[in-house]
C-alpha positions in Angstrom: 22.3 15.1 52.8 25.9 14.0 52.3 26.2 11.2 49.8 29.0 8.8 49.7 31.3 8.7 46.9 30.0 5.2 46.0 26.4 6.4 46.0 27.4 9.5 43.9 28.9 7.0 41.4 25.8 4.6 41.4 23.6 7.6 40.7 25.6 9.2 37.9 25.7 5.4 36.3 22.3 4.8 36.5 21.0 8.4 35.5 23.5 7.9 32.4 21.8 4.4 31.8 18.3 5.6 31.9 19.3 9.0 29.7 20.7 6.2 27.1 17.7 4.0 27.3 15.3 7.0 27.0 17.5 8.3 23.8 17.5 4.9 22.1 13.9 4.2 22.6 13.2 7.5 21.1 15.5 7.0 18.1 13.9 3.4 17.4 10.4 4.6 17.6 11.3 7.3 15.0 12.9 4.8 12.9 10.0 2.5 13.2 7.6 5.1 12.5 9.4 6.3 9.3 9.8 2.9 8.0 6.3 1.9 8.5 5.0 4.9 6.7 7.4 4.1 3.9 6.2 0.5 3.7 2.6 1.6 3.9 3.4 4.1 1.0 5.0 1.6 -1.2 2.4 -1.1 -0.5 -0.4 1.5 -1.6 1.7 2.5 -4.6 2.0 -1.3 -5.8 -1.6 -2.1 -5.2 -2.7 1.1 -6.9 -0.4 0.1 -9.8 -1.8 -3.4 -10.0 -5.6 -2.0 -9.8 -4.7 0.3 -12.8 -3.3 -2.6 -14.9 -6.2 -4.4 -14.0 -8.5 -1.9 -15.1 -6.4 -1.3 -18.3 -6.6 -4.8 -19.2 -10.4 -4.8 -18.6 -11.0 -2.0 -20.7 -8.9 -3.2 -23.4 -10.6 -6.5 -23.7 -13.7 -4.7 -24.0 -13.1 -2.2 -26.6 -14.7 -3.0 -29.8 -13.8 -1.5 -33.2 -16.7 -0.1 -35.3 -16.2 -2.8 -38.0 -16.3 -5.5 -35.2 -19.5 -3.7 -33.7 -21.3 -3.7 -37.3 -20.7 -7.3 -37.7 -22.0 -8.1 -34.5 -25.3 -6.1 -35.0 -25.9 -7.6 -38.2 -25.1 -11.2 -36.9 -27.6 -10.4 -34.0 -30.2 -9.0 -36.4 -29.7 -12.0 -38.7 -30.4 -14.4 -35.6 -33.5 -12.3 -34.5 -34.7 -12.7 -38.0 -33.9 -16.2 -38.6 -35.4 -17.1 -35.1 -38.6 -15.3 -35.2 -41.3 -16.8 -32.8 -44.2 -17.9 -34.9 
């Protein structure tokens, strides 16, 4: 099967275009994958940091010193003694 010069040029050009398209598709897919993984990792880190800060604030708010605990208990005891049902 003899191909004319025109057919050979078209075949070579077409194969080069297909090869470049395949290479660019693979490179774009790899870049998209790595950027997606980086974005997911950054988002997870930010959410984790926010959750840790929220938990720390929640724990800090609920910390009671022994002095405050004694005062709370004495007030509660006084309240219970004063409001005894008869």
